[in-house]
C-alpha positions as protocol buffer text, in pm:
chain_id: "A"
residue {
  index: 1
  type: MET
  ca { x: 2810 y: -563 z: 727 }
}
residue {
  index: 2
  type: ALA
  ca { x: 2687 y: -255 z: 525 }
}
residue {
  index: 3
  type: ARG
  ca { x: 2447 y: -189 z: 258 }
}
residue {
  index: 4
  type: GLN
  ca { x: 2601 y: -52 z: -55 }
}
residue {
  index: 5
  type: PRO
  ca { x: 2341 y: 239 z: -135 }
}
residue {
  index: 6
  type: ASN
  ca { x: 1982 y: 192 z: -289 }
}
residue {
  index: 7
  type: ILE
  ca { x: 1850 y: 317 z: -603 }
}
residue {
  index: 8
  type: ALA
  ca { x: 1910 y: 637 z: -598 }
}
residue {
  index: 9
  type: LEU
  ca { x: 1586 y: 838 z: -401 }
}
residue {
  index: 10
  type: ALA
  ca { x: 1631 y: 1119 z: -695 }
}
residue {
  index: 11
  type: THR
  ca { x: 1538 y: 807 z: -969 }
}
residue {
  index: 12
  type: ILE
  ca { x: 1222 y: 709 z: -714 }
}
residue {
  index: 13
  type: ARG
  ca { x: 1148 y: 1061 z: -749 }
}
residue {
  index: 14
  type: SER
  ca { x: 1160 y: 1163 z: -1099 }
}
residue {
  index: 15
  type: LEU
  ca { x: 919 y: 793 z: -1162 }
}
residue {
  index: 16
  type: ALA
  ca { x: 664 y: 865 z: -929 }
}
residue {
  index: 17
  type: ASP
  ca { x: 643 y: 1199 z: -1045 }
}
residue {
  index: 18
  type: GLY
  ca { x: 268 y: 1286 z: -1107 }
}
residue {
  index: 19
  type: ARG
  ca { x: 152 y: 947 z: -1046 }
}
residue {
  index: 20
  type: SER
  ca { x: -39 y: 841 z: -756 }
}
residue {
  index: 21
  type: TRP
  ca { x: 122 y: 690 z: -386 }
}
residue {
  index: 22
  type: GLN
  ca { x: 48 y: 425 z: -149 }
}
residue {
  index: 23
  type: ALA
  ca { x: 54 y: 501 z: 189 }
}
residue {
  index: 24
  type: HIS
  ca { x: 20 y: 213 z: 446 }
}
residue {
  index: 25
  type: PRO
  ca { x: 85 y: 270 z: 864 }
}
residue {
  index: 26
  type: ALA
  ca { x: 311 y: 103 z: 1061 }
}
residue {
  index: 27
  type: GLY
  ca { x: 251 y: -255 z: 1113 }
}
residue {
  index: 28
  type: GLU
  ca { x: 6 y: -320 z: 794 }
}
residue {
  index: 29
  type: LYS
  ca { x: 99 y: -589 z: 572 }
}
residue {
  index: 30
  type: ILE
  ca { x: 206 y: -482 z: 201 }
}
residue {
  index: 31
  type: PHE
  ca { x: 160 y: -827 z: 98 }
}
residue {
  index: 32
  type: ALA
  ca { x: 241 y: -1194 z: 171 }
}
residue {
  index: 33
  type: GLU
  ca { x: 372 y: -1494 z: 78 }
}
residue {
  index: 34
  type: GLY
  ca { x: 151 y: -1680 z: -199 }
}
residue {
  index: 35
  type: ASP
  ca { x: -14 y: -1344 z: -335 }
}
residue {
  index: 36
  type: HIS
  ca { x: -101 y: -1270 z: -669 }
}
residue {
  index: 37
  type: GLY
  ca { x: 100 y: -927 z: -773 }
}
residue {
  index: 38
  type: ASP
  ca { x: 24 y: -702 z: -1004 }
}
residue {
  index: 39
  type: ASP
  ca { x: 308 y: -443 z: -893 }
}
residue {
  index: 40
  type: LEU
  ca { x: 652 y: -376 z: -779 }
}
residue {
  index: 41
  type: TYR
  ca { x: 698 y: -111 z: -477 }
}
residue {
  index: 42
  type: ALA
  ca { x: 919 y: 186 z: -421 }
}
residue {
  index: 43
  type: ILE
  ca { x: 1004 y: 270 z: -128 }
}
residue {
  index: 44
  type: ILE
  ca { x: 989 y: 679 z: -80 }
}
residue {
  index: 45
  type: GLU
  ca { x: 911 y: 725 z: 223 }
}
residue {
  index: 46
  type: GLY
  ca { x: 947 y: 496 z: 529 }
}
residue {
  index: 47
  type: PHE
  ca { x: 1066 y: 183 z: 554 }
}
residue {
  index: 48
  type: VAL
  ca { x: 942 y: -206 z: 501 }
}
residue {
  index: 49
  type: THR
  ca { x: 990 y: -511 z: 621 }
}
residue {
  index: 50
  type: VAL
  ca { x: 1076 y: -851 z: 439 }
}
residue {
  index: 51
  type: ASP
  ca { x: 1035 y: -1200 z: 595 }
}
residue {
  index: 52
  type: TRP
  ca { x: 1101 y: -1511 z: 353 }
}
residue {
  index: 53
  type: GLY
  ca { x: 1060 y: -1742 z: 578 }
}
residue {
  index: 54
  type: LYS
  ca { x: 1234 y: -2013 z: 860 }
}
residue {
  index: 55
  type: GLY
  ca { x: 1396 y: -1620 z: 990 }
}
residue {
  index: 56
  type: VAL
  ca { x: 1550 y: -1425 z: 742 }
}
residue {
  index: 57
  type: TYR
  ca { x: 1422 y: -1135 z: 690 }
}
residue {
  index: 58
  type: GLU
  ca { x: 1594 y: -760 z: 543 }
}
residue {
  index: 59
  type: THR
  ca { x: 1437 y: -367 z: 599 }
}
residue {
  index: 60
  type: LEU
  ca { x: 1429 y: -213 z: 324 }
}
residue {
  index: 61
  type: GLU
  ca { x: 1478 y: 226 z: 332 }
}
residue {
  index: 62
  type: PRO
  ca { x: 1372 y: 530 z: 96 }
}
residue {
  index: 63
  type: GLY
  ca { x: 1511 y: 396 z: -287 }
}
residue {
  index: 64
  type: ASP
  ca { x: 1476 y: 20 z: -252 }
}
residue {
  index: 65
  type: CYS
  ca { x: 1248 y: -145 z: -416 }
}
residue {
  index: 66
  type: PHE
  ca { x: 1067 y: -517 z: -341 }
}
residue {
  index: 67
  type: GLY
  ca { x: 859 y: -745 z: -583 }
}
residue {
  index: 68
  type: PHE
  ca { x: 1010 y: -771 z: -836 }
}
residue {
  index: 69
  type: ASP
  ca { x: 917 y: -1107 z: -894 }
}
residue {
  index: 70
  type: VAL
  ca { x: 564 y: -1028 z: -1001 }
}
residue {
  index: 71
  type: MET
  ca { x: 796 y: -838 z: -1298 }
}
residue {
  index: 72
  type: VAL
  ca { x: 968 y: -1160 z: -1403 }
}
residue {
  index: 73
  type: ASP
  ca { x: 649 y: -1386 z: -1436 }
}
residue {
  index: 74
  type: PRO
  ca { x: 330 y: -1168 z: -1418 }
}
residue {
  index: 75
  type: ALA
  ca { x: 175 y: -1596 z: -1332 }
}
residue {
  index: 76
  type: ARG
  ca { x: 411 y: -1638 z: -1019 }
}
residue {
  index: 77
  type: ARG
  ca { x: 368 y: -1650 z: -633 }
}
residue {
  index: 78
  type: ARG
  ca { x: 517 y: -1399 z: -403 }
}
residue {
  index: 79
  type: TYR
  ca { x: 780 y: -1598 z: -234 }
}
residue {
  index: 80
  type: CYS
  ca { x: 762 y: -1334 z: 93 }
}
residue {
  index: 81
  type: THR
  ca { x: 597 y: -1117 z: 327 }
}
residue {
  index: 82
  type: ALA
  ca { x: 657 y: -718 z: 264 }
}
residue {
  index: 83
  type: THR
  ca { x: 487 y: -537 z: 639 }
}
residue {
  index: 84
  type: ALA
  ca { x: 512 y: -128 z: 721 }
}
residue {
  index: 85
  type: SER
  ca { x: 764 y: -162 z: 954 }
}
residue {
  index: 86
  type: THR
  ca { x: 637 y: 239 z: 1004 }
}
residue {
  index: 87
  type: ALA
  ca { x: 428 y: 450 z: 809 }
}
residue {
  index: 88
  type: VAL
  ca { x: 537 y: 386 z: 479 }
}
residue {
  index: 89
  type: GLN
  ca { x: 478 y: 593 z: 115 }
}
residue {
  index: 90
  type: LEU
  ca { x: 481 y: 335 z: -147 }
}
residue {
  index: 91
  type: LEU
  ca { x: 504 y: 374 z: -549 }
}
residue {
  index: 92
  type: PRO
  ca { x: 357 y: 47 z: -721 }
}
residue {
  index: 93
  type: MET
  ca { x: 425 y: 21 z: -1036 }
}
residue {
  index: 94
  type: ASN
  ca { x: 251 y: -242 z: -1297 }
}
residue {
  index: 95
  type: ARG
  ca { x: 471 y: -415 z: -1588 }
}
residue {
  index: 96
  type: GLU
  ca { x: 385 y: -173 z: -1765 }
}
residue {
  index: 97
  type: GLN
  ca { x: 511 y: 106 z: -1573 }
}
residue {
  index: 98
  type: PHE
  ca { x: 795 y: -78 z: -1498 }
}
residue {
  index: 99
  type: LEU
  ca { x: 862 y: -179 z: -1826 }
}
residue {
  index: 100
  type: LEU
  ca { x: 850 y: 232 z: -1965 }
}
residue {
  index: 101
  type: ALA
  ca { x: 1061 y: 289 z: -1656 }
}
residue {
  index: 102
  type: ILE
  ca { x: 1347 y: 156 z: -1798 }
}
residue {
  index: 103
  type: GLN
  ca { x: 1277 y: 314 z: -2088 }
}
residue {
  index: 104
  type: GLU
  ca { x: 1288 y: 638 z: -1989 }
}
residue {
  index: 105
  type: LEU
  ca { x: 1536 y: 576 z: -1753 }
}
residue {
  index: 106
  type: PRO
  ca { x: 1798 y: 320 z: -1858 }
}
residue {
  index: 107
  type: MET
  ca { x: 1958 y: 419 z: -1476 }
}
residue {
  index: 108
  type: PHE
  ca { x: 1705 y: 256 z: -1318 }
}
residue {
  index: 109
  type: ALA
  ca { x: 1804 y: -93 z: -1484 }
}
residue {
  index: 110
  type: LEU
  ca { x: 2080 y: -100 z: -1395 }
}
residue {
  index: 111
  type: GLU
  ca { x: 2031 y: 73 z: -1060 }
}
residue {
  index: 112
  type: SER
  ca { x: 1713 y: -258 z: -957 }
}
residue {
  index: 113
  type: LEU
  ca { x: 2026 y: -521 z: -1112 }
}
residue {
  index: 114
  type: GLN
  ca { x: 2288 y: -350 z: -832 }
}
residue {
  index: 115
  type: VAL
  ca { x: 2015 y: -390 z: -547 }
}
residue {
  index: 116
  type: LEU
  ca { x: 1912 y: -665 z: -644 }
}
residue {
  index: 117
  type: ASP
  ca { x: 2274 y: -814 z: -642 }
}
residue {
  index: 118
  type: GLU
  ca { x: 2340 y: -699 z: -319 }
}
residue {
  index: 119
  type: ARG
  ca { x: 2046 y: -820 z: -112 }
}
residue {
  index: 120
  type: LEU
  ca { x: 2076 y: -1179 z: -255 }
}
residue {
  index: 121
  type: ARG
  ca { x: 2495 y: -1173 z: -166 }
}
residue {
  index: 122
  type: HIS
  ca { x: 2350 y: -1011 z: 179 }
}
residue {
  index: 123
  type: LEU
  ca { x: 2051 y: -1281 z: 268 }
}
residue {
  index: 124
  type: LYS
  ca { x: 2374 y: -1519 z: 83 }
}
residue {
  index: 125
  type: VAL
  ca { x: 2555 y: -1408 z: 345 }
}
residue {
  index: 126
  type: ASP
  ca { x: 2351 y: -1369 z: 636 }
}
residue {
  index: 127
  type: ARG
  ca { x: 2184 y: -1768 z: 549 }
}
residue {
  index: 128
  type: SER
  ca { x: 2566 y: -1928 z: 574 }
}
residue {
  index: 129
  type: SER
  ca { x: 2635 y: -1746 z: 891 }
}
residue {
  index: 130
  type: GLY
  ca { x: 2298 y: -1846 z: 1113 }
}
């Protein structure tokens, strides 16, 4: 089953304009399940593998965001482990930056919800057929 398009990379690049990016080499852990986290990440370049445990994982690509869990509840720990599967460039966003991004670019909020909905559906289908 083909994935729906992710958040428009143009939106991510617009958010990244003038801000610091993070670079991670292939194989480097970005965060691990159980870690405390403050940032959501948007992929500008490269690919990230997200491991949900028990053999459930997904590969994210430029334009995808991950780490939304800490935007909802800043006290929450990470649910999964995210690893750079290739060299990757990420735009980190803390809660304040995320809320500002939604205010400045309302389409970012809608695109983010669409991506989360599609990823959740994809994970449910993979889990029920596995």
